[in-house]
N, C-alpha and C positions, 0 to 999 in steps of 0.2 A: 504494499500499499504506500502511496506517495502522500506525505504529510508535510504541510508548510505551516510554520508559526510566524505570524506577523507582529513584530514589536515596534514601538516607536523609537526606542533607543537602546539596542542590546548592549551597547558599550558603556552604559551608565551603571548605577547601583539601584537597589531596591528589591523588594520582595517579589514583585511581578516578574522581573528579569530572572531572578534566581529560580523561581518556580517554573517558568517556561523552559529554562535550560534543563531543569530536572526532568520535566515531561519529555522533552525532545530526546534526551539521552536514554530514557527508559524505553521509548518507542524504537529508537535506533538499535538498542540492545536486543529488542524483540525481533529484529530483522527487517524493519520497515525503512523506506527511503525517506529521510527526514532532512528538512532544511529550515533554518531560522533566517528570516528576512528582517533586517533592521531598516526602518525608514531612514534614520540618521546615523552618521558615524562621525565621532569627534575625537577618537583615540585610535592608536595603532592596534590595540588589542583589547578585547573585553576585560572588564574587571573580574568577572567570575570565570572560572575554568569551564571549558566546553569540550566534550568528547570529540575526538577527531572523526568519528563516524557521522557526526552532524555537520552539514555544510552551513556556513554562515556568510551572508553577503549583505551589503548595504545599498540602498537606493540613492541616497544623497550623501556624498562624502564632503563634510565641512572642514576637514583638516586643512590647515594653512599650507602644508606641504603639497597637497593635491591642487590647491588653487594656483600655487606658484608654478607647478609643473605644467599646468594647462595654458599658461600665458604665452608659450612659444608656438602654439598650434596655428593651423591655417585660418583664413578669414572666416569661412563658414563655421568652423568650430568655435572661433572667438565670438562670433555673433550669437551662436547658441548659448555659449557660456554667459554672455552679457545679458541675454534674456532671462536665463535661469537666476542670475545674480539679482536682477530686478524683482523676479518672483520671490526670491528669498526674503526680501524686505517687505513683502505684501502679506496681508492677512488672508487666512484660508477662507474659502467660500462656503464650505459645507460643515465645518466643525464649529459648533456653538462656543461662545465665550466662556460658558460655564464649565468646560472641560478642564479638569485639574491640570492637565499638561498643555493647556492652550498656548502658552508662550513658546513651546517647542514646535508647534505647527506653523507652517507658512504656506503660501500659495505654491511655492516650489515643491515642498514636501507633499502637499495634497495632489499635485499633478503627477508626481512620481508614483504615488500609490495607485492612482487611477490608471496610469499606463500599465503597471504591473497587473492589475485586476483584469484588464482587457487582454493580457497575454496568457494568463493562467487558464488552462482549459481542462484540467483533470485533477483527480485526487481530492484531498481534504485540506481546507484552509481554515486555520484557527486564528482569529483576530482577538486582540487581548486588552483593548480599552475602548471606551465609547467613541472617541474621535475616529479611530480606525474601523470600529464596527459600523458606524454610519456610512462610511465610504464603501465598505464591503457590501452592505445592504443595498446600496444604490447601483454599484458598478460591477459586482462579481457576475461572472457568467453562470447561467442556470445549470450547466452540467457539472459545476464544481460544488462539492459538499461543503457548506459553510457553517461554522460553529462560532458563535459569539461567546467569548469567555469574559466573565465579569469577576473582577477582583475586589469589588467594593459593594456594600449594601446599597440598595436603591434609595433609601431615605437620606443618605449623605449627599446625593447629587443636587445640583441647583435645578431650578425650575425648567430651564431650557434643555438641559440634558435629559431630565425625566420625560419631558414632552417628546423629544426625539426618540427615546427608547420606546415609548408607547406607540409611536407611529411607524417605526422602522424595524424593530426587532422581530416582528412576525414574518419577515422575509427570510429569516435564518432557518436552516434545517433543525438546529437546536440552539438553546441558550444554556450555557453551563455556568453554575454558581457554586459558591463554596460552602454554604451552610444551609441547614433546614429552614431557618428563618428567612434567608435570602430566597429560597425556592418559593416559599409561600408568597412573599412580596411580589416577585416577578410573575408568578402565575396569576395573581390578582389583576395585574395591568396588561397581561399578555394572554388572554383567554384563547385556548386553541393552539398555542405555541408550545412546542416541547421544551420544557425546562427541566434540566437534570442537575442534581447536586453531586459534584465530585470534588472532594477536598484537595488541597495542595499536598504534594508528597515532599518529604524531606530527603536529603541525599545521604547515602552511605551510613544508614543507621547502625549497622552492625560493626562498622569500623571506628566509630567515635569513641574517644577516651572519656571515661566517666569522672565526674567531680569526686573529690575526697571529702567535701563538705567542711574541711578544716580551715581553709583560707577565709579570712574575714573580709570578703569582697562580694559585693552585689553588682550585677551588670544590667544595663538597659541599652538598647540599640535602636536606631531608626533616624530618619531625617529630622533635623532640628527645626521642625515646623509645629504650628499650633496643634495639628491633629494628634501628635504623639504625646502631648500632655506632660512634657518634661518640666514645665513651669508648675505643674501640680506635684510632680515627683520630688522636686528639690525641697519644698517645705515639709513634705511627708517624711522624707529621709532625715530632715533636721530634727523632727520630733523623735524619731527612733534613735538617732545617734546620741542624743542626750543621755539615754540609758545605756548605750553601748558605744562608747567613744572610740573604740579601737577598730571600727568598721569603716570601709570605704565603699563608695558608689562610683563606678566607671560607666560613663555614657559614651557610646560609640556612634558616630555619625556626623554629618556636616549639614549646614543649612542656614537659613536666613535669621534664625532666632539665637544664634550663638552669643551675640553681645548681650541680649536680654537675659539669657541663662547665666552668663558670667556675672551679670549684675545681681541676680538672685543668690548666687553662691556667695558673693561679697556681702549682700544684705543679711544672710543667715550665718555668716562667719564660718563657712564650710570649706575654707581654703585647703585644709588637710583631709577632707572627707569626700568631697565630690569633685570629680575630674572629667572635663570634656576632652575625650581622647581623640576626636576626629575620626577619619576613615582608617580602617584596618583591613588588610588582606588576610589576616590570621584570626578571624573571629572565633573559629572553632577552638583554637588554643586559649583564647580569652575566656570562653565559656567553660572549658575544662578547668581552668584555674579559679573559677568563681564558685560560690556556694549557693546562690539562688539568683533567679532572674526576675526583673520587675517590668510589667507592662502597664504603662500609665495612660494609654491612648484614650482619646475622647470618642473615637469610633475606629473601626477596622473592617477589613474584609475577612480574611482568615490570617492572623498574624504569623508570618513565616518564621521570623527570628524566634518567636516564642516556641514554635514547634521544634526548631533546631536546638534551642536550649534544652528541651525535654529529652532530645536524643543523647545528651550528655548526662542525663540523670538529674538535671537541675529542677528543683521545685520552682513553681512560678507563683508570684503574687501579682494579681491583675484586677484592674477595674472590670466590672461586669458590663462592659460597654457594648453597644451594637456594632457589629456582630462578630462572632468568632470565639472569644474566650469561653463562653458558657457552652458552646458546641464541643469544645475540646476538654475542658476542665470540669471535674466533679469536685465541688468545693469540699475541702478537708481530706480528700483522697489523693489526687495527683496535683493539687494546687490549692491556692487560697483565692477566693473571689470576694471582692468588696464592692459596695454600691458605686456607680459611676460618679466620678468627680468628687468623691468624699475623701478629702485629704487626711482627716483624722483617722478614718478607717484604714486607709492605705498605710499610714504610719504605724498603726497598731499591728497590722498584719506583718509588716516588715520587721518590727521589733520582736514579734513572736518567733519568727524564723531565726533572727539573730541570736535569740536566747537559748535555742534548743537544737543542738547538733543532731540528736536522734530523730527529731521531727523532720529536719532537713533530709536526712538519709531515707526515712520511710516514705515521705512524700515524693522525693526524687526518684526512688525505685519505682513507685507507681507511675510517675510521669514517663519514665523510660518505657514501661510496659505499654502505656497508652500510645506513645509514638510508634513503637514497633508494630502493634496490632492494627492500627487504623491509618497511619500516615506514612508508612514506608513505601518505597517504590513498588515492592511486591504486592502491597495491598491496593495501591491506587492505579498502577499502570493497567491492570486488566479491565478496570472500569472504563478507561479511555478507549482501549482496544475494542471492547464490546460495543460501545457507542458508535465508534467509527465504522465498524463492520455492519452494524444495523443500518446506519445512514447511507452506506455505500451499496447496500443490497439493491437488486433490481427494483425499479419504481413500482409501487402498488397503485391502487385506484386513487389513493390520496393525492391531492395536488402537491406538486413541489412548491416549497415556500416562495421562491422568487418568481414563479410563473403565475402567481395570483395577480 
């Protein structure tokens, strides 16, 4: 089976990219012909490793070295390059402004995707965010099996995105979501559309080293944006560290709120306790060296780093935010859930784990068991393969989604 995954920026960071790479690798390992197509390219190599059996290509190469190399070409090529450069500075026509990644879209990127969709004539095409899904819904050929992959719950999207989802997603052969709650939400606005729940898979579960629970280090990770709630985590950790002053919190990630978070660290006098670590290419090692993981998000899809922490046997303290944590964690068994945005409750749960190494070990062992049984590639990959096989079967009497 030929399978293509369409990403906006496969060379960046984020849970969606890591998840799609995991999916692609699992399908390639099962013997399928797999390609990841990145709309944009801004680096020489992707930040996450990708199995050599998976082909990777980009539609729009924005690296400075590429633009410099193109300068010496012939007049027709230079004219085409000039036109594309103009399009690079223009807003897209089909992607609503409410798209979380809107600033990465341009008319040039949009045209590149449309050209691709007109060329693809076979196999399965999986698109991975609303802006790309809308283009696929409008321009993909009817002979291509198209799956819209959603990594965020419907309620977090702005009004223009929700309206476009409601009007366009019924053209897909299937819409894949991450949680049971997501499935119910999407089924309500897409009656008659096939909506399936397939969770993210984590990588290399059996190969991960486990925490010893002895290091007095807690870890959080994600983009330094409002969604991730690190501005709630820092005061919660400040409460816990008053009782346990020998603990540290290490926050991994980059983003626009770095200065704001630094100011909070200063305000709570946490210079020796909370550290903004920036990007790391060795997060697995950092998780192994920690004793628990904290998820402070205001909303999620299905939080990938939380699942990866669980593969290291880390207990998780998390806000019960929409959606994802409660789909994975059974409170008191394989993690601790507290009410959304409740700083005091988060601080108390953090303090509880700090105080009890035995509790950390028990909850961490259960977290590892949950990750292995429900979120390993061996558990998730067959669900994708079964879906793709069903959708690729000879057409029945039912109308093909995009022929309606």
